[in-house]
N, C-alpha and C positions, 0 to 999 in steps of 0.2 A: 654655226655652232662653235662653242669654245673647245679648245684643246690646250693642254699644257705640254711644253717641250721640256724634257729633263735630259740634261747632258749625261751621257754614259760613255766613257772612253772617248773614242774619236768621233762618234756620231751622236745623234739625238734620237731619243725614243719618244713617240707620242703616247701619252698616257691619258686614260679617260679621267674625267673629273666629275664631281657631283652636280646634280641638278641644282641650278641657281634660280631662286624665286624671289621676285620683288613683291612684297605685300604692302598694300597701300589703302589709306582711308581718304578717298577723294571728297571734296566738297566741305560743307559746313558742319557735318555730323561730328559730334564730339564724343561718341560712345565707342571706346576701343577695346573693351574687355574681350569680346569675341575674337577680334582679329589678332590680338596678342596670344590667345589660346591656340589659334590656328598656326600662327607663326612658330610658336614653340613646338607644336606637334610636328610640323614639317622639319624643323631643325633637329628635333629628337629622332626623327626618322632618317637622319643622315644627309639632309639637303642643306645647301647654303641658303640662308634667308636674310634678306635685307628688308627691314621694316622702315618705311619712310616717315611714319608718324601721322599725326592728325592734320586735317585741313590742307591736303595737297591738291594742287590743280592738276588737270590732266597733263598739262605741259611739264610740270615737275615730275610726275610719275613716269612719263615716257623718257624724259632726260635721264632719270635715275636708271631705268631699265636698260637704256643704251649704254650708259657709262659703266654699269655693273655687268654688262654682257649677259643679261638675264635670259633664261630659257622660257620663263613664264612670268606673268604678272597676275597676282591675285588681288581683286578689289573687294572691299567690304563697304556696302552702302546700306545705311539704315534711314536715310533722309527722304527717300521718295524721288530722288533725282537720278535714279539708276539709268533710265533711258538716255538721258543727256550725257551723263558722265562716262558710261561704258562706250557709247558711240564715239565720243570725242577721243578717248584713249585709243580706240581702234583706228580712227582716222589718222591720228598723229603718228602712230606706229607705222602705218602704211606710207605716209608721207616721208618718213625718215628712213624708209627701206628696211624696217624691222617688223614687217608683217608676219614673219615666221615665229615671233614670240607668241606663245600660247596665252590667251587671256581667259581667266576664269574668275568666278566671284561668288559672293553670297551676301546675305543680309535679309532685310525685310523687302522681298521682291514678290509681288503678286504672281501667282501661277499663270495668269493670263498674259503677263509680259514676257515670260520665258521664251516662247517661240520666236518673238520678234528679236529678242536679244541674241538668240542662236542664229537667226537669219543675218543679223549684223556681223556675226563672227565670234561671239562669245562661245567658248568651247564647252563651258559647264557652269551652271548656277546651282549653288548649294543653298537650300532654304533652311529656316530655323528647324533645329532638331537633327540636322546632319551631324554625324559623328566625326570626330577628328580622324578616326581610323578610315572612314569612307573617303575623306578628303585626301589623306596621304596615299591611299591605294589608287585613287583616281589619278593623282598627279604622277605617281610612278608608272601607271599604265598608259598615260596620254601625253606626257611631256617627254620628248626624246632625250634619252641619256646622252650627254655630250661624249663623243669619242674622237680619238685622233685619226 
C-alpha cells in the first residue's frame, strides 16, 4: 500500500493518503457515459481517480494500475466480453505481483456470470441501476485505506 512521507523537522512522518482507483473501459466497447459518472462520484467522494479512457487492453490497464500505485481497479464492460477481460486483468495483476489491488466492476453483466467472476477474484459487480452512492460506499468499505 502507498504512504506519503512528509518531512517535519528532523524526522519524517508517515501520513495516510486517499484511496486511489484506476477506472477503465477494456475492450472495444465505446460507451463511456456510465464509467465517467462513476469516476466523478468516486472523485467527489474524496478518492483519487485515474480514468484510462476507451479501448484499453488488459495489459494497459494493469500497467496503469501499477504505475499509479492503485488500491483498486474498476472495470466497466458493456460489450459482453466481461468473462475474458476481467479474467485477464486479474491474471496480469497476479503475474506482476499486484494481486492485492482490489478489482471491481460493472456494466451489462448477466446475473448468471457474477458467481464465476467472483470465483475468479472480482470483488464486486455492480449491475445496471446501481447507484453511485452504493458504489462509493462499497469502495470505502472494501478497499483498504492506505496508511503509513
